[in-house]
C-alpha positions in Angstrom: -28.3 22.9 -1.0 -26.0 21.5 -3.6 -23.0 22.3 -1.5 -24.2 20.2 1.3 -24.8 17.2 -1.1 -21.3 17.7 -2.5 -19.5 17.8 0.8 -21.7 15.0 2.1 -20.2 12.8 -0.6 -16.7 13.8 0.6 -17.6 12.8 4.2 -19.1 9.5 3.0 -15.7 8.4 1.8 -14.5 5.5 3.9 -10.9 6.1 4.9 -10.2 2.4 5.6 -11.6 1.3 2.3 -9.5 3.8 0.4 -6.3 2.7 2.3 -7.1 -0.9 1.5 -7.2 -0.1 -2.2 -3.9 1.8 -2.2 -1.2 0.0 -4.1 1.4 1.5 -1.7 -0.2 3.2 1.3 3.1 4.5 2.5 3.5 6.6 -0.7 -0.1 7.5 -1.2 -1.1 8.4 2.4 0.6 11.8 2.2 -1.1 12.6 -1.1 -4.5 11.6 0.3 -4.0 13.8 3.3 -3.1 16.7 1.1 -6.3 16.1 -0.9 -8.4 16.0 2.2 -6.8 19.2 3.5 -7.8 20.9 0.3 -11.3 19.6 0.7 -11.3 20.8 4.3 -10.2 24.3 3.2 -13.1 24.5 0.7 -15.5 23.1 3.2 -14.3 25.6 5.8 -14.7 28.5 3.4 -18.3 27.4 2.5 -19.1 26.7 6.1 -18.1 30.2 7.0 -20.4 31.5 4.2 -23.4 29.4 5.3 -22.9 30.4 9.0 -22.6 34.1 7.9 -25.9 33.7 6.0 -27.5 32.3 9.2 -26.2 35.2 11.2 -27.4 37.7 8.6 -30.9 36.1 8.4 -31.2 36.0 12.2 -30.3 39.7 12.4 -33.0 40.5 9.8 -35.5 38.5 11.9 -34.5 40.4 15.0 -34.6 43.8 13.3 -38.0 43.0 11.8 -39.3 42.0 15.2 -38.1 45.2 16.7 -39.8 47.2 13.9 -43.1 45.3 14.5 -42.8 46.0 18.3 -42.0 49.7 17.5 -45.1 50.2 15.3 -47.2 48.3 17.8 -46.2 50.8 20.4 -46.8 53.7 18.0 -50.3 52.4 17.4 -51.0 52.3 21.1 -49.7 55.8 21.6 -51.8 57.1 18.8 -55.0 55.5 20.3 -54.1 57.0 23.6 -53.9 60.3 21.9 -57.3 59.6 20.2 -55.6 59.6 16.8 -57.3 56.5 15.4 -56.2 57.3 11.9 -52.6 57.4 12.9 -53.1 54.2 14.8 -54.6 52.5 11.8 -51.5 53.6 9.7 -49.2 52.1 12.3 -51.2 48.9 12.5 -51.1 48.6 8.8 -47.3 49.0 8.7 -47.0 46.6 11.6 -49.0 43.9 9.7 -46.8 44.4 6.6 -43.7 43.9 8.7 -45.2 40.8 10.3 -45.8 39.3 6.9 -42.2 40.0 5.9 -41.1 38.7 9.3 -42.9 35.4 8.7 -40.9 34.9 5.6 -37.7 35.9 7.3 -38.4 33.4 10.1 -38.8 30.7 7.5 -35.5 31.7 5.7 -33.7 31.8 9.1 -35.0 28.3 9.9 -33.5 27.0 6.6 -30.3 28.9 7.1 -30.0 27.6 10.6 -30.5 24.0 9.5 -28.0 24.4 6.7 -25.5 25.9 9.1 -25.9 22.9 11.4 -25.5 20.4 8.6 -22.4 22.0 7.0 -20.8 22.5 10.4 -21.3 18.8 11.1 -19.8 18.0 7.7 -16.8 20.3 8.5 -16.3 18.7 11.9 -16.5 15.2 10.6 -14.0 15.9 7.8 -11.7 17.6 10.3 -12.0 14.7 12.7 -11.3 12.2 9.9 -8.2 14.1 8.9 -6.9 14.1 12.5 -7.6 10.4 12.7 -5.7 9.7 9.5 -2.8 11.9 10.7 -2.5 10.0 13.9 -2.6 6.7 12.0 -0.2 7.8 9.3 3.0 6.7 10.9 1.4 3.5 12.1 0.3 2.7 8.6 3.7 3.5 7.2 5.3 1.3 9.9 3.1 -1.6 9.0 3.9 -1.1 5.3 7.6 -1.1 6.2 7.3 -4.3 8.2 5.3 -5.9 5.4 8.0 -5.0 2.9 10.7 -6.4 5.2 8.8 -9.6 5.6 8.3 -9.8 1.9 12.1 -9.4 1.4 12.7 -12.2 4.0 10.2 -14.4 2.1 12.0 -13.8 -1.2 15.4 -14.5 0.5 14.0 -17.7 1.8 12.9 -18.6 -1.7 16.3 -17.9 -3.0 17.8 -20.0 -0.2 15.6 -22.9 -1.1 16.6 -22.6 -4.7 20.3 -22.4 -3.8 19.9 -25.6 -1.7 18.2 -27.3 -4.5 21.0 -26.3 -6.9 23.6 -27.4 -4.4 21.9 -30.9 -4.1 21.7 -31.1 -7.9 25.4 -30.2 -8.1 26.3 -32.9 -5.7 24.3 -35.4 -7.6 26.1 -34.5 -10.8 29.5 -34.7 -9.0 28.7 -38.2 -7.7 27.5 -39.2 -11.1 30.8 -37.9 -12.7 32.8 -39.9 -10.1 30.8 -43.1 -10.9 31.4 -42.5 -14.6 35.2 -42.1 -14.0 35.3 -45.3 -11.9 33.4 -47.2 -14.6 35.8 -45.9 -17.3 38.8 -46.9 -15.3 37.4 -50.3 -14.7 36.6 -50.8 -18.3 40.2 -49.8 -19.3 41.5 -52.4 -16.8 39.2 -55.0 -18.3 40.4 -54.2 -21.9 44.1 -55.0 -21.1 45.3 -58.3 -22.6 45.4 -61.3 -20.3 48.8 -62.4 -18.9 50.4 -65.6 -20.4 52.2 -67.1 -17.4 53.3 -70.2 -19.4 54.8 -68.1 -22.1 56.8 -66.1 -19.6 58.2 -69.3 -18.1 59.0 -70.7 -21.5 61.1 -67.7 -22.3 62.9 -67.9 -19.0 63.9 -71.5 -19.4 64.6 -71.3 -23.1 67.1 -68.5 -22.6 68.8 -70.4 -19.7 69.6 -73.5 -22.0 71.5 -71.6 -24.7 75.4 -71.4 -25.0 77.6 -68.6 -26.0 79.6 -68.5 -29.3 82.9 -69.1 -27.5 81.5 -72.1 -25.7 80.3 -73.5 -28.9 83.8 -73.0 -30.6 85.5 -74.7 -27.7 83.2 -77.7 -28.0 83.9 -77.9 -31.7 87.7 -77.7 -31.2 87.6 -80.6 -28.7 85.7 -82.7 -31.2 88.3 -81.9 -33.8 91.2 -82.6 -31.4 92.5 -79.2 -31.6 
């Protein structure tokens, strides 16, 4: 039956493989469960139809068997009454029903097998859904932990970058201090050299000079005034 093949494909879906392929299982798991519940509803409806067909076919088999047994009894009674013609009629009817019954038995065998298969598919899908439901919170918890760990890893990367920037800043600061020290040293070196002898000469030269009044007094003495 095509329906068995279709729902066989549904059951063959590997839940773990689907979860592994999810970009974000915590977001998709609920949607996947809803999809499976829709599949289960359809499987349940068709399972009920197949099982009903099995029941109907079994009832026809039983009714046919009862009819066969009935005409067999009628044939016996007819023979007991020495009505061979009537007995022949009942036997003919019985044989016709037996042929129909043989086909009904075959139909029932197929219906019974289909009912077993689709019930197995229904139970497997239902079991998978219950398994996934029980694992849903665990899956979401794992995703949450994974995201937290990812956040920590990213924070660690930022911390490493910050430390690297801090070290680079300190290197630049040290370099700036060296440059300032070098500039100050160069300015000191560019100052003119001190002339110690020149300073002494000025000192002693100024100490040997006389004032205007002293010079006038000396001239007056020379002139006898």
